[in-house]
N, C-alpha and C positions, 0 to 999 in steps of 0.2 A: 612169714613170721621171722625167721632166722635172717633173712635177707636183709629186713628191715633193721633187725638188733645189731647187725655187721655193719650197716652203714652209720648208725648212730655211732659205733665204736670208733670207725674211721674218721668221722667228724670230729669227735673229741681229743683224737689221738692228734689230729692235723694243729688245731687249736693249740691244745698243749705245747706241742712243737715250737708253732709261731711265738707264743707267749715267752717260753723260754731263750728263744732266739734274740727276741727284742730285749730280755732282759739282760742277756749277755752283753749285748750291745751296748747297753745302759752302763753296764758296769765298767766297760772298757775305757780305761784313762788315755789311752794312746789317741793320737790325731793323725789326720791325713794331711800332708801340705800338697797343695796346689798351686802352681806357678803359670799366671797365664799376663802375657805383654809385661813381663818384669816385675810383676806383683805376686806376692805369696799368700794364700788362704789357707788357713788351718781349719778342719774340717772333722767334726765328730763322725766316727762312723754311721751314725743315723742322719746326719746331717749329707754325708757324700750319697748315700742310696737316695735321699730325696732329690739331691740336686741331678745326680745320674738320670732318675727318672723323668725328671722335669726337662733334661736336653732330650731324652729319647722322644717325648711328647711334643717339644719343639720341631725336631727334625720331621715327626711324621706330619705335623701340621704344614711344614713347609713343603713337602713332597706332594700332599693333596692339594695344596694352593697352587703348586708348578702344574699340577694335572689337571685342574680347573683350568687354567689359563689355557694351556695346550688344546685340550677340548673345545674350546671357545672359539680357538683361531680355525680349528679343524671345523667345526661348525659351520662358523661363517665361510669357510672354502668350500662347503659343499660335501665334505667328507662324512661319511658314515661314524658316529659317534654314541655315545651313551643319551646325550641330549637330542640328536636327531631320532633316535629311537623313540626316545618317550613322546616326542612331539608326533611320531608317526603312529604310535600306538593311541595317543589323544585324538589324533584325526580319524583315525580309523573306527576308534568307538563311536563317536559323532558321527562319520560317514554311514556305518550300520545302521545307527538309531535312526537316521532320516530315513533310509532305506528301508527299513521296517516299517516306519509311519507311512513310506509311502504306497507299500504293499496293502497296509491295513486301510488307508484311504480308496484303494481300487476296490477291496473287498466291499467296502461300505459304499462305493457308486460314487465317490467325490473324486473325478476324474482330475480336476484342474488342482486340487490340492495335491493330487499325487504326482502330477507333472514336476509342481515346487518342490516337493520333498526330493524327488528323484534328481532333480536338476541340482539340489543343494548336496545330496549325499555323491554325485560326482564329483564337486566342487572337492570334498576331503578323501573319497576312494581313488578316483581316477579308473574306475572300472566299466567302461563303457558297455561292455558285455553285459553287466547285470542292470546297469540304471536303464540304458537304452529300452529295455524290456518293458520296465515299468513307464518309461514315457510314452512310449508306442501304445502300450494297452491304456493309458490315460487320454490320448491323443483321440482314439478311436471311440472311446466312452464319450468324450464331450463331443465328437462330430468335427474336430479338427484335422480333415484329410489331409493337409500339406504337412503339417508337423508329422503326423502318423508316416506318409510316406519317406520323407526325409530321414526320419530315425529307422524305418525298416530298410532302407538302403543302405545305411550305416551299418545295421547289421548284417546284410549280405557281405558287405567288405571283409567282416571277420572270420576265420574259418570256424571259429568255434560258434559261431551265430549265424551261419549263412543258412543253413536251413530254416532257423526260426524266421528269419527275415523275408524268405520267399515264402513260407507257408503265409506269413501275414500279408504279403502282395496278394498271394492268391485269393485270400479272402477278400479283399478290397476289391480285386478286379471282377470278381464274381458278384459281389455288392452293386458295382458300375454297368454290370451287364456286360462287359467285357471279355467274354468266354473265350475267343480267340487267345488273347494274351494269358489269360488264367491257364490254358490248355498249355501253353509253353514252359510256364513257370512250374507247373504241377508235374511236366516230365521230368524238368531240372530238380524240383525237388525230390523227386522218387529217385532220381539217379544217385542222389546223396544219401537218401535211407530207403533203401528197397524194402526194408520191412515194415515201415510205419503205415499202419492199416488207415489212418483216418485220410493221409493223401492217396493211398491206392484206392479208396471210396470216391474221394474227389476225381482224380485223373478219370477212373472207370466210368462216373457218371457224367463228365465231360465229353469223353471220346463215344459214349453210346450216344449222346444228343448230337454229337457230330456225324454220327453213322460213320464213325471210325473203327470198323467191326474187327479189322485185324489187329488193330492197335488195341482195342477192349480186350481182345482173347488174350493177347499178351499179359497185359495188366491183371487179368484174372488167373493165369498161371502163375505169377508174382505171387498173389494172394495165397493161393495154393501153397506154394514152398514154403511161405513166411509162417504158414500154420495160422492163418488169419480167417481162412474159410473151410468147411470141413468138405469133404471128397465129393461127397454126396450131391451138395450145395454146387459145388464146382462144375460137376457134370452137367445140371441140370442148365445153369446159365451159359454154360460153354455152349451147350446145345441149342439155345434161343440166340446167341451170337451167331451161330453157324447157320442158323435159319434165316435169320436176317439178312446174314451176307449173301444168301442163296436166293431170296428174294429179290435182291437189289441185281443181282448177276442176271437174275432171269429178266427182269425189267431192262437191263441193258444188252439183251440178247447174247448172253454170253451161256449158252445152254449147257456145256460141259462142265463148266464151274459150278453153275447153279444146280445141277444135278449130282456131283461130288458133294457139295455141301448141305444140300436137302439131305444124303443117304448118312453124312457124318452126324447130322443133327438126329435124326432116326437112331442111329447106332446109339449116341450118349445118351438119350432120354427118349426110349420107345413109347412113353406114355404121354408125351407133349402133342398133343392132338394136333395142331397146325403143322409139325414138322413131319407126322405119318402121313397127313394127306397130302402135303406137298411131295415127297418121297414116294408115294402110291402112284401119285399122277406122273410123275417122272417115269417110274418104271413100266407103266401103262404107255406111255410116248415112246418108250425103248422097247416097247413089245413083248414086255414080260407080266403079263397079267396075273398069273400065279404068284410071282413075286410081291406084286402090290396087295392082292387078296391077304398074304402071310401077314404083311406089315399092318394093314388094317384090322386084321384077326388079332394080333397082339395089341395094339393099342384099344381095342374094345374090350379085349379081356383087362386091362387095367382100370378104366371107366368107360361105358357105354356114351357114344357123343352123337347128336345129328349129324355133325359134319362128316365124321368118320363114314356114318351111313350113307351121307350122300355122293363120298368119294368112293363107297363100295359099289354103289348103283351105277357109277359112271364105269366102272370096269365093262360093263357091258351095257351102253347106252339104249339099244334097239331091241333088248329082249321084252317079251311078254310079262304083264303083270303076272300072270300064274307062274310063269320060269323064274322070273324075278323072285316070288315067294319061295320058290323051292331053292334058289340059291341061298338065300337070305337065312335058311333054316339053321343051318351051322351056326351064325352069328347070333340067332334068337335063341338058342339054346343054352348061350352063355349070359349068366344074369338075368334069368329070365323074370325075376319078380322086381327087376330094376324098373322104375316109371319109364327112362328113356327107351329101353326094350319093348316095353307095352306099348308105348305110344309109336315106335316104329312097326310093330306088328301090326297094329290096328291101320296104319296109314296103309302099310302094303295088303291088307286085306280090303281095305276100301277102294285102292285101287283094282282089285281083283272082282269087285262087285260083291263080296261075302260080307255084306252089313251085319249081320246076325253075328257072326265070328268076331268081327271087329268090335262090336257093342261086348262081346264077351271078354277079348283081350284088354280092353279099355278098364273094365270092371268098375270099381267106385273110384278111379282117378278123377272123376268130376267132382267129385265129393271132397277127397283128401288133398286132391291137387288142383283146384280148378283154377289153370291159370288160361292164358288165350288160346294156345294150343289145343289143349284137352277141350275147352267148349267147343272150338272150331269144327275140330272132329266129330263132336257129339253132333253138332249141326248139319255135318256130312251125312252121319250114320241115320239121321233123322230123316234128312231129305230121300236119302237112299232108300230107307223103308217105306218110303210113301207117307210121310209123316204130314201134317198141316203144315200151310206155312207160317201159321201164328207160331207153332212150336220152333221151327226153324228160326224164326227170328228173334225168338225168345233166347234159342242157344245164343245167337250172334249178338244180342244186345247185351248177355252176360260179359261175353269175350271181349268186346269193345272195353268194358271197364275192370276187366280182370288182369290180374298181375301178367307180366309178358313172361314169365317162367325166368329160367337159369341163362344169363348171357354172360358175354366178357365182361367183366366189373374189376374196376381197378380197386385192389383191398387197400390202397393206402389213401384214395380220396373220394373212392364210390363212384367214379365215373364211369358211365357205360358205353361201350363202344360197338358198333356194328359188326366189326370184323378184330380178329386177334391183332394185337401190335406189338412190339418187343419193348415200346416205350409209351407209356399212357401219354394220350393226347392234352390231358389236363395239367396234370402236375408233374409230367416228364419224367417220372421215376422208371428205373428200368427192371423188367420182370416182375411187375406188380399186378398183372392179367390174371384174373381167375376166373372158371366157368361158375357163376354164383348166382343166385337170384336176389336183384336188390330189393330193398324193403318197400320202396316207392320207384317206379320207373314210368317214364313218359316217353319211352322209346318206341318205336314204329313196331307193329308186329313183324316180324320176318323169319322165325321159325317155321310158322305155318303158313308162309304167302303162297306155298306150293300148291295148297289145297284149295285156294279161293276161286281158281278158274273152276274145279269141280262143282263148288257149292252154286256158286253164279252160273254156272251151265246149268246145272239140275233145275234152278229156279227158274230160268229162261224157257227150258224144255216144257216145264209143267205149265208155266202160264207167263205171259209178257206183259207186266203192269206198268202202265204209263208212267209218267212224270208223277202225277197225282198221289199213284199209289206209293212211288218210291218216298215220296215227302211224308205218306203217311206212316212209314216204317219208324222214323226217327219220332213221329209224336206218339208212336204207339210202344216204341221201345222200351219205356219205364214200365210200362203195364204187363207188355209181354214178359219182361224179366222176371216178374215178380210170379208168372205162371209157371209150374211145374211140368215139364213135358211127360204128358201121358205115356208116351210110347218107352220112355225110360223106365216106366214101372213095369211094363209089359212085359 
């Protein structure tokens, strides 16, 4: 309030002072004589002030006009001036508008429009590191491979966009199926940006497909160092790569390398079943059966698996069924309620001709887990206990149409493999196989194949059916499958 009042007072004082000064000048009767080119001009004080101001304005206009002329000449000469800066700002504004429209066209899926807008933006901006990105993506969108390749090669020439250009070329080579060139380009891209997770995954996939296990392990270590891979996942995948290397070395006759890599794979991931099996077999060949048993027991502790049981049996291949059963008891004591443990126990008892205890070991698995292996074992028990042939056939008929149980299945595409592989045979993805039960499986029965000679042999001992009787099995299978075995109820 006080400040507003003070400003009003000051304004009034200034106006009053100017009024007094103007009145004083008007009352003066004196004149100012000005001599120009021999002529004299008599001016009153007011006229003198007006003329002076007019002359100052004229001088200012002349100076500004001279500056404009000089700026125009400098602009025409190519020097930076206010005019050039104005024109540059105008071009820059139009260029970024065109670039923005091109990016919006990309987002809308209009590739050709994006290319035109980017080319127009380049005419204004002269920023190929920006406009070429839009042009390359637009060319890929419309399928103009030639333009896309040329643009990406131009990006490679610039240090600022070299990685982006190589990345685009890698994607193009992969789409064209040229994995060899894509592999070399991916290595160059990763050398530029070692921490780029996408290029790490791409290179790792290419190296595993090319079975370059050593290079893949180096890439996996780079992923760990960059923080894009958890340590536990790194150990698991590093073990898979070491195991794959061990298998290749064994196939090439490099026993020492195979043994070292197998032990390394088992050390990194003791629960990796194929690694434990191979390490155990290597230990047996090296004359270390106790070491092999220790490896397999540790793997069995993690998760019971039939391959582990088979490798454990191979430690003493010539032992009697009763001796084998006794040697397996420490293994059977672990996870006693696990279905795999119960199936293994039943198989060992069947081999020892103890069919009653085998039925007890299986328990209700034929109801809760009625897969082909369980039903085959029930058929063997039925035959061993002297059951009728139709009951045996009923179990076998059920086994034919039952689930094949857990198998090595790719968790990415669902493809079932007869044996574990580091890479899926179908989708070529790395480390995707898991021991799971497929929802629907047409794979051949493999897990209980070793039981078939026992069953067939028992059938042949009891009776030797001719070809006509064998043919009747197929006809009677449907009816027999519906008949509940009476022996299972006793």
